[in-house]
C-alpha positions as CSV (number, residue, x, y, z in Angstrom):
1,M,0.3,-0.1,0.1
2,L,1.2,3.7,-0.8
3,K,1.5,6.1,2.0
4,L,0.4,9.6,1.6
5,G,2.0,11.9,4.6
6,I,0.8,15.3,4.9
7,D,2.4,18.0,7.4
8,E,2.3,21.8,7.8
9,A,5.3,24.5,8.8
10,G,4.8,28.0,9.8
11,R,1.2,27.8,11.1
12,G,2.2,30.0,14.1
13,P,3.8,33.0,13.2
14,V,3.0,36.2,12.7
15,I,5.3,36.6,9.8
16,G,5.1,34.6,6.5
17,P,3.0,32.1,4.9
18,L,1.8,28.5,6.2
19,V,3.2,25.8,4.1
20,V,1.3,22.6,3.6
21,A,3.1,19.8,2.0
22,G,2.2,15.7,0.8
23,C,4.6,13.2,-0.2
24,L,3.4,9.7,-1.4
25,I,5.7,7.0,-1.0
26,D,6.0,3.1,-1.3
27,E,7.3,0.8,1.4
28,K,10.8,0.3,-0.3
29,T,11.0,4.2,-0.3
30,E,10.0,4.4,3.0
31,K,12.8,1.9,4.7
32,A,15.1,4.2,2.2
33,F,14.0,7.1,4.0
34,K,14.6,5.8,7.4
35,R,18.2,4.7,6.4
36,L,18.9,8.2,5.0
37,G,17.7,9.7,8.6
38,V,14.5,11.2,7.6
39,K,12.4,12.1,10.4
40,D,10.6,15.4,12.0
41,S,12.1,18.0,10.6
42,K,12.2,20.2,14.2
43,Q,14.8,17.5,15.2
44,L,17.0,18.4,11.8
45,T,19.1,21.2,11.0
46,E,18.6,23.6,8.2
47,K,21.6,22.2,6.2
48,K,20.4,18.3,6.9
49,R,16.5,19.5,5.9
50,K,18.0,20.8,2.7
51,I,19.7,17.7,1.7
52,L,16.9,15.5,2.8
53,S,14.4,17.7,1.0
54,E,16.5,17.1,-2.4
55,K,16.3,13.2,-1.9
56,I,12.9,12.9,-1.0
57,K,11.7,15.1,-4.2
58,E,14.1,12.3,-5.9
59,K,12.8,9.3,-4.4
60,A,9.3,10.2,-3.5
61,E,6.4,8.5,-5.9
62,T,5.0,12.5,-6.3
63,F,4.6,15.1,-3.9
64,E,2.5,18.6,-3.4
65,I,3.1,21.4,-1.8
66,I,0.9,24.7,-1.0
67,V,2.3,27.9,0.0
68,L,-0.7,30.1,1.9
69,P,0.3,33.6,2.0
70,P,-0.6,35.9,5.3
71,K,-4.0,37.5,3.3
72,I,-5.4,33.5,3.1
73,I,-4.5,33.0,6.6
74,D,-6.3,36.3,7.6
75,G,-9.3,35.2,5.6
76,D,-9.2,37.0,2.4
77,G,-12.0,34.6,0.5
78,F,-14.9,32.1,2.0
79,R,-12.4,30.2,4.7
80,S,-11.5,32.2,8.0
81,N,-10.7,29.4,10.5
82,L,-7.1,28.2,10.3
83,N,-8.1,24.8,10.9
84,E,-10.7,25.1,8.0
85,I,-7.7,26.7,5.7
86,E,-5.4,23.8,6.8
87,A,-8.1,21.2,5.8
88,H,-8.6,22.6,2.4
89,A,-5.2,22.6,1.6
90,C,-4.7,19.0,2.7
91,A,-7.8,18.0,0.4
92,E,-6.3,19.9,-2.5
93,I,-3.3,17.9,-2.1
94,I,-4.9,14.8,-2.0
95,N,-7.2,15.2,-4.7
96,K,-4.3,16.3,-7.3
97,I,-2.5,12.8,-5.8
98,N,-5.3,10.7,-5.6
99,N,-5.9,9.9,-9.3
100,D,-6.1,7.0,-11.4
101,S,-2.7,5.8,-11.6
102,F,-2.5,4.9,-7.9
103,K,-4.4,2.5,-6.1
104,E,-5.1,1.9,-2.2
105,I,-3.7,4.8,-0.2
106,E,-3.1,5.1,3.1
107,I,-3.0,9.1,4.0
108,I,-1.7,10.1,7.6
109,I,-2.0,13.5,8.7
110,D,-0.4,15.3,11.6
111,C,-3.7,16.7,13.0
112,P,-3.6,20.2,13.5
113,S,-6.6,20.4,15.6
114,P,-7.1,19.1,19.4
115,N,-10.0,17.4,18.1
116,T,-8.7,14.9,15.9
117,E,-12.1,13.0,14.7
118,K,-13.9,16.5,14.0
119,W,-11.4,17.5,12.0
120,R,-10.9,14.7,10.3
121,E,-15.0,14.8,9.5
122,T,-14.1,18.1,7.7
123,L,-11.2,17.0,5.7
124,K,-13.7,14.3,4.4
125,T,-16.1,16.5,3.1
126,K,-13.3,18.4,0.8
127,I,-12.1,15.0,-0.8
128,K,-13.4,14.3,-4.2
129,N,-13.0,10.2,-4.2
130,H,-13.1,8.0,-1.0
131,S,-12.9,4.7,-2.4
132,N,-9.3,3.7,-2.2
133,L,-8.1,5.6,0.6
134,K,-7.7,4.9,4.4
135,L,-7.3,8.4,6.3
136,I,-5.7,8.9,9.5
137,C,-5.3,12.0,11.6
138,E,-3.6,11.8,14.6
139,H,-1.3,14.1,17.0
140,K,2.7,13.7,16.4
141,A,2.5,11.7,13.5
142,D,5.7,13.8,12.1
143,K,7.3,11.7,14.4
144,N,5.6,8.3,14.3
145,H,5.2,8.0,10.6
146,I,8.4,8.2,8.2
147,S,5.8,9.7,5.2
148,V,4.7,12.5,7.7
149,S,8.4,13.2,8.3
150,A,9.2,13.6,5.0
151,A,6.1,16.2,4.2
152,S,7.4,17.7,7.3
153,I,10.9,18.5,5.8
154,L,9.5,19.6,2.5
155,A,7.3,21.5,4.0
156,K,9.7,23.4,6.7
157,T,12.3,23.5,3.6
158,I,9.8,25.9,1.9
159,R,8.7,27.8,4.9
160,E,12.4,28.7,5.1
161,K,13.0,29.8,1.5
162,E,10.3,32.0,1.9
163,M,11.4,33.5,4.9
164,D,15.2,33.8,3.3
165,L,13.5,35.8,0.3
166,L,11.6,38.4,3.2
167,R,15.1,38.6,4.6
168,D,16.6,39.4,1.5
169,K,14.2,41.9,0.8
170,Y,13.7,43.6,4.4
171,G,17.0,42.7,6.5
172,D,17.8,40.1,8.9
173,S,15.9,42.2,11.6
174,I,12.4,40.5,10.3
175,G,13.8,37.4,12.6
176,S,12.0,34.0,12.5
177,G,8.7,35.5,11.8
178,Y,7.3,33.4,15.1
179,C,5.3,35.7,17.5
180,S,8.0,34.6,20.7
181,D,11.0,35.9,18.6
182,P,12.5,39.3,20.0
183,L,13.5,40.5,16.6
184,T,10.2,39.9,14.8
185,K,8.4,41.8,17.5
186,E,10.7,44.6,17.2
187,F,10.4,44.7,13.4
188,L,6.6,44.1,13.9
189,A,6.6,47.1,16.1
190,K,8.7,49.4,13.8
191,N,7.6,48.8,10.6
192,L,3.4,47.9,11.3
193,K,2.2,50.7,9.0
194,K,5.2,51.2,6.9
195,L,4.7,47.6,5.4
196,T,1.3,47.0,6.3
197,H,0.2,46.8,2.8
198,D,3.1,44.2,1.5
199,G,1.3,41.4,2.4
200,I,3.7,39.7,4.9
201,F,2.0,40.1,8.2
202,R,-1.0,38.1,9.5
203,K,-3.5,40.9,11.0
204,K,-5.7,38.4,12.9
205,W,-2.6,37.0,15.2
206,S,-3.1,38.8,18.5
207,T,0.4,39.8,18.3
208,W,-0.5,41.9,15.4
209,K,-3.2,43.5,16.9
210,K,-1.3,44.2,20.1
211,A,1.4,45.9,18.1
212,S,-1.5,48.1,15.9
213,A,-2.9,49.1,19.4
214,N,0.4,50.0,20.7
215,H,1.0,52.3,17.6
216,E,-2.1,54.0,18.0
217,Q,-1.8,54.5,21.7
218,K,1.3,56.4,20.8
219,K,-0.1,58.5,18.3
220,L,-2.7,59.6,20.8
221,N,0.1,60.6,23.6
222,D,2.0,62.8,20.9
223,F,-1.4,65.2,21.0
């Protein structure tokens, strides 16, 4: 049976995209990936992720990567809930990969929601053909399944590449993009209004809202 692992990178940051990746492999490739050291992307260095990412693309049956910019995450269009957005992206990957050339596929997803069963049911409504699929949604799937580990590496590598492009444009002071990063918080405070239309900030995030409120308060204090 073929296995399709799906995972994301960049769910929590206030800056940059959310990346969702799917990687389809057979049992032979699964063993090969294990020998290569494929595991949860968070347990690997950036250099190792880049090397493994190329190996994964080379050896996988196929793969799909979706990059979701902040404006999509903020709800531009008809999807506004992050779990809903991710479910739609996962379904898009499944629908692209699940074509007539494949037989039975076990799909394993690192579930983004605390309620795995509810999220699984939401996802199922977006999948076009269920007849040849076995759908598994679980927490820590990126640690427990090689196919999901491979997907996590693909997603994390693309997320890092996207952040490198932003650093090329705005400088290293942009930081990692995560809310807990002091560099990112300082960059946000300094560039909140200047870059508000550049589409790099997630404006629904509490970090952005707090920085925006602080900015407005400073303006009022200037009077």
